[in-house]
Structure formats: C-alpha cells, structure tokens
C-alpha positions in Angstrom: 11.2 7.7 23.1 12.4 9.6 20.0 16.1 9.9 19.5 17.6 13.4 20.2 18.7 15.5 17.3 22.4 15.5 16.4 23.9 17.8 13.8 26.6 15.2 13.3 24.0 12.8 11.9 22.8 15.4 9.4 26.3 16.2 8.4 27.2 12.5 7.9 24.1 11.9 5.7 24.5 15.0 3.5 28.3 14.3 3.1 27.5 11.0 1.4 24.4 12.3 -0.5 26.1 13.3 -3.8 27.9 10.7 -5.9 30.9 11.4 -8.0 28.6 11.8 -11.0 26.7 14.6 -9.1 23.7 12.4 -8.5 21.7 12.9 -5.4 21.4 9.5 -3.6 17.9 9.2 -2.1 19.0 6.9 0.8 21.4 9.4 2.4 19.0 12.3 1.5 16.1 10.7 3.4 18.4 9.9 6.4 19.5 13.5 6.4 15.8 14.5 6.4 15.1 12.2 9.3 17.8 14.1 11.3 16.3 17.5 10.3 12.9 16.3 11.4 14.3 15.5 14.8 15.6 19.0 14.9 12.1 20.4 14.2 10.6 18.0 16.8 13.1 19.2 19.4 11.5 22.7 19.2 8.1 21.5 20.2 4.9 22.6 18.5 6.4 25.7 16.9 7.3 23.9 13.6 4.6 21.2 13.8 3.0 22.5 10.6 6.2 21.8 8.7 7.4 18.7 10.5 4.1 16.8 10.1 4.3 17.3 6.3 8.0 16.4 6.2 7.4 13.2 8.0 4.6 12.2 5.6 6.7 13.0 2.6 9.8 11.1 3.9 7.7 8.1 4.7 6.2 8.1 1.2 9.6 8.3 -0.3 11.0 5.5 1.9 8.2 3.3 0.7 9.0 4.0 -2.9 12.7 3.5 -2.4 12.0 0.2 -0.5 9.7 -1.3 -3.1 11.5 -0.1 -6.3 15.1 0.4 -5.2 16.7 0.6 -8.6 14.2 3.2 -10.0 14.6 5.3 -6.8 18.2 4.9 -6.0 19.0 8.5 -7.0 17.0 11.6 -7.7 18.1 11.6 -11.3 16.9 7.9 -11.7 13.6 8.8 -10.1 13.0 11.8 -12.4 13.9 9.8 -15.5 11.7 6.8 -14.5 8.6 8.8 -13.5 8.7 11.1 -16.5 9.2 8.2 -18.9 6.4 6.3 -17.3 3.9 9.2 -17.2 3.7 9.2 -13.4 4.1 12.9 -12.9 0.9 14.9 -12.9 1.3 18.1 -15.0 -1.1 20.2 -17.1 -0.1 18.2 -20.2 -0.4 14.9 -18.2 -3.5 15.2 -15.9 -3.6 11.5 -15.5 -0.3 11.3 -13.6 -0.1 10.1 -10.0 -1.1 12.7 -7.5 1.7 11.6 -5.1 4.6 11.0 -7.5 8.1 10.9 -6.1 8.9 14.0 -8.1 6.1 16.0 -6.4 7.0 14.6 -3.0 10.6 15.5 -3.2 9.7 19.0 -4.5 7.9 19.7 -1.2 11.0 18.4 0.8 13.2 20.5 -1.5 11.3 23.7 -0.7 11.4 23.0 3.0 15.2 22.2 2.8 15.7 25.7 1.4 14.0 27.2 4.4 16.1 25.1 6.8 19.3 25.9 4.9 18.6 29.7 5.2 17.6 29.4 8.8 20.6 27.4 9.9 22.9 29.8 8.0 21.3 32.7 9.8 21.9 31.0 13.1 25.5 30.3 12.1 26.3 33.9 11.0 24.2 35.7 13.6 25.4 37.4 16.7 24.8 36.1 20.2 21.9 38.5 20.7 20.4 38.0 17.2 16.7 37.6 17.0 15.9 34.0 16.1 12.4 35.0 15.3 13.6 37.5 12.7 16.1 35.0 11.3 13.3 32.4 11.0 10.8 34.8 9.6 13.1 36.1 6.9 14.2 32.6 5.9 10.6 31.5 5.7 9.6 34.5 3.6 12.4 33.8 1.2 11.4 30.2 0.7 8.3 28.4 1.9 6.0 31.3 2.3 5.4 31.6 -1.4 3.9 28.1 -1.4 1.6 28.4 1.6 -1.8 30.0 1.8 -2.3 33.2 3.8 -3.7 31.5 6.9 -0.6 29.3 7.2 1.7 32.2 6.6 0.0 34.2 9.3 0.1 31.3 11.8 3.8 30.7 11.0 4.6 34.3 11.7 2.9 34.2 15.0 4.6 30.9 16.0 8.1 32.2 15.2 7.7 34.9 17.9 8.0 32.2 20.5 11.4 30.8 19.4 14.1 30.5 22.0 17.4 32.5 21.8 20.2 31.7 19.5 22.3 29.9 22.1 19.4 27.6 22.9 19.3 26.6 19.2 23.0 25.9 19.2 22.7 23.8 22.3 20.0 21.7 20.5 22.7 20.7 17.9 24.3 18.4 20.6 27.9 18.9 19.4 29.3 20.8 22.4 29.8 24.6 22.9 28.1 27.3 20.9 31.4 27.8 19.1 31.6 24.1 18.2 28.0 24.1 16.9 28.8 27.1 14.7 31.9 25.4 13.3 29.9 22.2 12.5 27.1 24.2 10.9 29.9 25.8 8.7 30.9 22.2 7.7 27.4 20.9 7.2 25.8 23.7 5.3 27.9 23.6 2.1 26.8 19.9 1.7 23.2 20.8 2.2 23.6 23.7 -0.2 25.2 21.4 -2.8 22.3 18.9 -2.6 19.8 21.8 -2.9 21.5 23.3 -5.9 21.8 20.0 -7.8 18.1 19.3 -7.1 17.1 22.8 -8.2 19.0 22.5 -11.5 17.5 19.1 -12.2 14.0 20.2 -11.5 14.4 23.4 -13.6 15.8 21.3 -16.5 12.7 19.1 -16.5 10.2 21.9 -15.7 9.3 20.3 -12.4 9.6 23.3 -10.0 5.9 24.2 -10.1 4.2 20.8 -9.8 0.7 21.2 -8.3 
C-alpha cells in the first residue's frame, strides 16, 4: 500500500535541497518529488497524465544518481558533465542522448512550476475559492504551453472534478486547514527557490527548450 502524502515530507526535502553554494542537490530534489507524486496520487485519476510522467522521470533520475553519484550529485554537476560529454541532444548536437538528465529534469522543472502555482493558489484562496479555476489558471501559466491540444483539452475537463479547497488542505495531513495553510507558507518559498535556481541555470546554458 502506498504511503499517504504528507506536506511535512515535501517541506523537509526542499529545505535541504539547496546547498550553501546555491547548488540544487538532486537527492533531496527527487525525495521532494516523490512526496509531490504522492500528493498527485492521493487525488485519484484526475492528475494521472502528469503523475505517470513524473514517476517515469524521477525513476530515470534515480538510476542516474545511483550509478554515477558524483556526476549527478547536484543539478549544476549534472549540467556540467552532460554538456561537456555531449550527452544533451540539441539542434547543434543531434547525436546526444534522447533521455539525458538535463532533458529529464527539464520536464520535472516545468511540472514543478505548475504545482508551485497551484499550491500557492490553494494557500491564498478563500474557503469557497474554485479549485478547478485555481488549477486551470496554474496549468495555463505553466505546463499547457508544452502539451498538445488534446492533452490540454483533457486536462481542462479533468480539473472540473476537483474537490473543494478544504479537501485539498486535509490531504496535506498536517492538521487543521489553518495549519495546512501555514505549512504551505513555509514550504513554498523553498520550492520557489529551487525552481528559480534551476530556471537561471537552464537559461544560462540554453536548456529551457530541449526537445
């Protein structure tokens, strides 16, 4: 039986994700993603199209980190190693690996932006706020640009069946709705910091549009 989602687990992972040198450590990053995947699974089939892809990407990265730990200890080390080794498939390097770590993390990075926006919308929303609207707006501001029309249409329909805000806050497993909101306020800056560092690194190396 799968472990239940706990926001504390995600907070603990992302709290330890960034080193003093502002490097994103892949071990805590993937642990944080494991927690976020449990959050998606707790909502049933609604987010299956995202959670299935996230599981595959996390498993691929865990294999890379397990077999080549030093090269994949941090996001910065991974980018440096894969670019120097010609492993990243780009127009100027069509012979690169189709499932490089850089490409794999990019897909997780985009999904993290959606989750960041969605969770922030839940945190700041009113008790009667429409979770469907929060989720749709978060999706349109992040993942939608990277999905084909048929996926975007299916996602929009799926979001209509989301439970109310208090049900989402209960899924956090940290106590009352007020306690869940407070812990989201503590966790989201750490998630945002990881996202921003990743965005800057990928922009610096022109990795944000990997096919």
